[in-house]
C-alpha positions as a Markdown table, in Angstrom:
| # | Residue | x | y | z |
|---|---|---|---|---|
| 1 | Met | 0.0 | 0.0 | 0.0 |
| 2 | Phe | 1.2 | 3.5 | -0.9 |
| 3 | Gln | 2.1 | 5.1 | 2.5 |
| 4 | Pro | 1.3 | 8.9 | 3.1 |
| 5 | Leu | 4.9 | 9.9 | 3.5 |
| 6 | Ala | 5.9 | 8.2 | 0.2 |
| 7 | Met | 2.9 | 9.8 | -1.5 |
| 8 | Trp | 3.9 | 13.3 | -0.4 |
| 9 | Ser | 7.6 | 12.6 | -1.3 |
| 10 | Ala | 6.6 | 11.6 | -4.8 |
| 11 | Leu | 4.4 | 14.7 | -5.1 |
| 12 | Trp | 7.2 | 17.0 | -4.0 |
| 13 | Leu | 9.6 | 15.4 | -6.4 |
| 14 | Cys | 7.1 | 15.8 | -9.3 |
| 15 | Leu | 6.6 | 19.4 | -8.5 |
| 16 | Gly | 10.3 | 20.0 | -8.3 |
| 17 | Leu | 10.1 | 21.2 | -4.7 |
| 18 | Val | 12.9 | 18.9 | -3.6 |
| 19 | His | 15.8 | 17.6 | -5.7 |
| 20 | Ala | 17.2 | 14.7 | -3.6 |
| 21 | Pro | 15.9 | 11.6 | -1.8 |
| 22 | Leu | 14.6 | 12.2 | 1.7 |
| 23 | Ile | 17.2 | 11.7 | 4.4 |
| 24 | Ser | 16.1 | 9.5 | 7.2 |
| 25 | Gln | 16.5 | 10.7 | 10.8 |
| 26 | Asn | 18.7 | 7.6 | 11.5 |
| 27 | Gln | 21.1 | 8.7 | 8.8 |
| 28 | Met | 21.6 | 12.2 | 10.2 |
| 29 | Thr | 21.9 | 11.1 | 13.8 |
| 30 | Ser | 24.3 | 8.2 | 13.1 |
| 31 | Pro | 27.6 | 8.6 | 15.0 |
| 32 | Asn | 29.3 | 8.1 | 11.6 |
| 33 | Val | 27.8 | 11.2 | 10.0 |
| 34 | Gln | 30.1 | 14.1 | 9.6 |
| 35 | Thr | 29.8 | 17.5 | 7.8 |
| 36 | Ile | 32.4 | 19.6 | 6.0 |
| 37 | Thr | 31.8 | 22.8 | 4.1 |
| 38 | Leu | 33.9 | 23.2 | 0.9 |
| 39 | Gly | 34.5 | 26.1 | -1.5 |
| 40 | Ala | 36.1 | 25.2 | -4.8 |
| 41 | Gly | 34.7 | 27.8 | -7.3 |
| 42 | Cys | 31.2 | 27.6 | -8.8 |
| 43 | Phe | 29.1 | 25.6 | -6.5 |
| 44 | Trp | 27.2 | 23.9 | -9.4 |
| 45 | Cys | 30.4 | 22.0 | -10.2 |
| 46 | Val | 31.3 | 21.2 | -6.6 |
| 47 | Glu | 27.8 | 19.9 | -5.8 |
| 48 | Ala | 27.7 | 17.7 | -9.0 |
| 49 | Val | 30.9 | 16.0 | -7.9 |
| 50 | Phe | 30.1 | 15.3 | -4.3 |
| 51 | Glu | 26.5 | 14.3 | -4.7 |
| 52 | Ser | 27.7 | 11.5 | -6.9 |
| 53 | Ile | 29.9 | 9.9 | -4.3 |
| 54 | Pro | 28.6 | 6.8 | -2.5 |
| 55 | Gly | 28.3 | 7.6 | 1.2 |
| 56 | Val | 27.5 | 11.2 | 0.7 |
| 57 | Ile | 24.1 | 11.9 | 2.3 |
| 58 | Ser | 23.6 | 15.4 | 1.1 |
| 59 | Ala | 25.5 | 18.1 | -0.9 |
| 60 | Val | 23.8 | 21.5 | -0.6 |
| 61 | Ser | 24.9 | 24.6 | -2.4 |
| 62 | Gly | 25.2 | 27.8 | -0.4 |
| 63 | Tyr | 27.3 | 30.6 | 1.1 |
| 64 | Ser | 29.8 | 30.7 | 4.0 |
| 65 | Gly | 32.7 | 32.8 | 5.2 |
| 66 | Gly | 31.1 | 36.2 | 4.9 |
| 67 | Thr | 29.9 | 39.1 | 7.1 |
| 68 | Ile | 26.3 | 39.7 | 5.9 |
| 69 | Lys | 23.4 | 37.6 | 7.1 |
| 70 | Asn | 21.2 | 35.8 | 4.6 |
| 71 | Pro | 23.0 | 36.9 | 1.5 |
| 72 | Gly | 21.4 | 36.4 | -1.9 |
| 73 | Tyr | 23.2 | 35.1 | -5.0 |
| 74 | Arg | 23.4 | 38.6 | -6.6 |
| 75 | Glu | 24.9 | 40.1 | -3.5 |
| 76 | Val | 27.5 | 37.3 | -3.2 |
| 77 | Cys | 28.4 | 37.7 | -6.9 |
| 78 | Thr | 29.5 | 41.3 | -6.2 |
| 79 | Gly | 32.3 | 40.0 | -4.0 |
| 80 | Arg | 31.4 | 42.5 | -1.3 |
| 81 | Thr | 29.7 | 40.2 | 1.2 |
| 82 | Gly | 32.8 | 38.2 | 1.9 |
| 83 | His | 31.1 | 34.9 | 1.3 |
| 84 | Ala | 32.4 | 32.1 | -0.7 |
| 85 | Glu | 30.2 | 29.9 | -2.9 |
| 86 | Val | 30.3 | 26.6 | -1.0 |
| 87 | Val | 28.8 | 23.1 | -0.8 |
| 88 | Gln | 28.0 | 21.7 | 2.6 |
| 89 | Val | 28.7 | 18.0 | 2.4 |
| 90 | Ser | 27.2 | 15.5 | 4.9 |
| 91 | Phe | 28.6 | 12.0 | 4.6 |
| 92 | Asp | 28.8 | 8.6 | 6.3 |
| 93 | Ser | 32.4 | 8.3 | 7.3 |
| 94 | Ala | 32.0 | 4.5 | 7.6 |
| 95 | Ile | 31.5 | 4.5 | 3.8 |
| 96 | Val | 33.5 | 7.4 | 2.6 |
| 97 | Pro | 36.0 | 8.9 | 5.1 |
| 98 | Leu | 36.9 | 12.5 | 5.3 |
| 99 | Asp | 40.4 | 12.0 | 3.8 |
| 100 | Ala | 38.7 | 10.6 | 0.7 |
| 101 | Ile | 36.3 | 13.5 | 0.6 |
| 102 | Leu | 39.3 | 15.9 | 0.8 |
| 103 | Asp | 41.3 | 14.0 | -1.9 |
| 104 | Val | 38.4 | 14.5 | -4.2 |
| 105 | Phe | 38.2 | 18.2 | -3.2 |
| 106 | Phe | 41.8 | 18.9 | -4.0 |
| 107 | Ala | 41.7 | 16.9 | -7.3 |
| 108 | Thr | 38.7 | 18.5 | -8.8 |
| 109 | His | 39.7 | 22.2 | -8.6 |
| 110 | Asp | 42.8 | 24.3 | -8.7 |
| 111 | Pro | 43.7 | 25.1 | -5.1 |
| 112 | Thr | 46.7 | 27.2 | -6.1 |
| 113 | Thr | 44.8 | 30.1 | -7.7 |
| 114 | Leu | 43.8 | 32.8 | -5.3 |
| 115 | Asn | 40.2 | 33.9 | -5.6 |
| 116 | Arg | 39.8 | 32.3 | -9.0 |
| 117 | Gln | 38.7 | 29.1 | -10.7 |
| 118 | Gly | 39.1 | 29.2 | -14.5 |
| 119 | Ala | 37.1 | 32.1 | -15.9 |
| 120 | Asp | 35.3 | 32.7 | -12.5 |
| 121 | Val | 37.2 | 35.4 | -10.7 |
| 122 | Gly | 36.4 | 37.0 | -7.3 |
| 123 | Thr | 36.7 | 36.2 | -3.6 |
| 124 | Gln | 33.4 | 34.3 | -3.9 |
| 125 | Tyr | 35.2 | 31.6 | -5.9 |
| 126 | Arg | 38.1 | 31.1 | -3.4 |
| 127 | Ser | 39.3 | 27.7 | -2.4 |
| 128 | Ala | 38.1 | 27.1 | 1.2 |
| 129 | Ile | 37.5 | 24.4 | 3.8 |
| 130 | Tyr | 35.4 | 25.1 | 6.8 |
| 131 | Phe | 35.8 | 22.3 | 9.3 |
| 132 | His | 32.9 | 21.4 | 11.7 |
| 133 | Glu | 34.9 | 19.4 | 14.3 |
| 134 | Asp | 38.2 | 19.8 | 16.0 |
| 135 | Gly | 39.3 | 16.4 | 14.9 |
| 136 | Gln | 38.9 | 17.3 | 11.3 |
| 137 | Glu | 41.8 | 19.8 | 11.4 |
| 138 | Ala | 44.6 | 17.1 | 11.4 |
| 139 | Ile | 42.9 | 15.2 | 8.6 |
| 140 | Ile | 42.7 | 18.5 | 6.5 |
| 141 | Ala | 46.4 | 19.2 | 7.2 |
| 142 | Ala | 47.4 | 15.8 | 6.0 |
| 143 | Ala | 45.2 | 16.0 | 2.9 |
| 144 | Leu | 46.6 | 19.4 | 2.0 |
| 145 | Leu | 50.2 | 18.0 | 2.4 |
| 146 | Arg | 49.3 | 15.1 | 0.1 |
| 147 | Ala | 47.7 | 17.4 | -2.5 |
| 148 | Gln | 50.7 | 19.8 | -2.5 |
| 149 | Gly | 52.7 | 17.0 | -4.1 |
| 150 | Asn | 50.4 | 17.3 | -7.2 |
| 151 | Trp | 50.9 | 21.0 | -7.7 |
| 152 | Asp | 53.9 | 23.1 | -8.6 |
| 153 | Asn | 52.6 | 26.3 | -7.0 |
| 154 | Pro | 51.7 | 26.6 | -3.3 |
| 155 | Ile | 48.1 | 25.7 | -2.3 |
| 156 | Val | 46.2 | 28.8 | -1.1 |
| 157 | Thr | 43.1 | 27.0 | 0.3 |
| 158 | Glu | 41.6 | 28.9 | 3.2 |
| 159 | Val | 41.1 | 26.6 | 6.2 |
| 160 | Gln | 38.9 | 28.0 | 9.0 |
| 161 | Ala | 36.4 | 26.8 | 11.6 |
| 162 | Phe | 32.9 | 26.7 | 10.3 |
| 163 | Glu | 30.6 | 29.5 | 11.5 |
| 164 | Val | 27.4 | 29.7 | 9.5 |
| 165 | Phe | 26.0 | 28.4 | 6.2 |
| 166 | Tyr | 23.2 | 30.0 | 4.2 |
| 167 | Pro | 21.6 | 27.6 | 1.6 |
| 168 | Ala | 21.5 | 29.1 | -1.9 |
| 169 | Glu | 18.3 | 29.7 | -3.7 |
| 170 | Asp | 16.3 | 26.7 | -4.8 |
| 171 | Tyr | 17.2 | 27.0 | -8.5 |
| 172 | His | 20.9 | 26.4 | -7.6 |
| 173 | Gln | 20.3 | 23.1 | -5.9 |
| 174 | Ala | 21.0 | 19.9 | -8.0 |
| 175 | Tyr | 21.7 | 22.3 | -10.9 |
| 176 | Tyr | 23.8 | 19.9 | -13.0 |
| 177 | Glu | 21.3 | 17.0 | -12.4 |
| 178 | Leu | 18.4 | 19.1 | -13.7 |
| 179 | Asn | 20.2 | 21.1 | -16.4 |
| 180 | Gln | 22.7 | 18.8 | -18.0 |
| 181 | Glu | 22.0 | 20.2 | -21.5 |
| 182 | Ala | 22.7 | 23.8 | -20.5 |
| 183 | Pro | 25.7 | 25.3 | -22.2 |
| 184 | Tyr | 27.7 | 25.8 | -18.9 |
| 185 | Cys | 27.0 | 22.3 | -17.8 |
| 186 | Arg | 28.1 | 20.8 | -21.1 |
| 187 | Ala | 31.2 | 23.0 | -21.5 |
| 188 | Val | 32.4 | 23.1 | -17.8 |
| 189 | Ile | 30.7 | 20.6 | -15.5 |
| 190 | Ala | 30.5 | 17.6 | -17.8 |
| 191 | Pro | 34.3 | 17.5 | -18.6 |
| 192 | Lys | 35.0 | 17.9 | -14.9 |
| 193 | Met | 32.7 | 15.0 | -14.0 |
| 194 | Ala | 34.3 | 12.9 | -16.7 |
| 195 | Lys | 37.8 | 13.6 | -15.3 |
| 196 | Phe | 36.6 | 12.9 | -11.7 |
| 197 | Arg | 35.0 | 9.6 | -12.7 |
| 198 | Lys | 38.1 | 8.5 | -14.5 |
| 199 | Glu | 40.4 | 9.2 | -11.5 |
| 200 | Phe | 38.1 | 8.0 | -8.7 |
| 201 | Ala | 35.8 | 5.4 | -10.2 |
| 202 | Thr | 37.6 | 2.5 | -8.6 |
| 203 | Lys | 38.7 | 4.2 | -5.4 |
| 204 | Leu | 35.1 | 5.3 | -4.6 |
| 205 | Asn | 33.1 | 2.5 | -6.2 |
| 206 | Leu | 31.4 | 5.0 | -8.5 |
| 207 | Asp | 28.5 | 3.7 | -10.6 |
């Protein structure tokens, strides 16, 4: 029999009001669940990569690291709010540990370019890691050291304690999933996803 919760979930998905499977309370309260907030340029690209990883529970686009409360996309794009475009990643560390998450992070953007990723220029596109637990700092330091061996120039990734996260507007969520034929998705995100899958398919058991 079709349960009420399932019925409403299906309706919301059909209406486009949610873009991801419902997350159970057990998933989010599991002792293995961790959260890390990552900035690596345009959040459409970052979200597409991380939501495809087994063990990632949610990847939500938004804004962190600034000084203004409840910023909007247009405000952040001016570069005057101090926020970075980020993706807040919640994951089951028993399936995909933080060091693997960070290896993907450093491999799928250029952490050596200050306030820039490709054609996207501005402080809102800076490379950034906002850690949520004290124990994550040592793992981040080790991942940064590993990653530096892959780059000739120094890594300039900002590493700070997490303070606040503002989810981006609804039309930014699951952007690649819903707009794969859009010019930006085809020209920028699709090649990035192909490179990511080639490098991590075996390591992360990607479908």
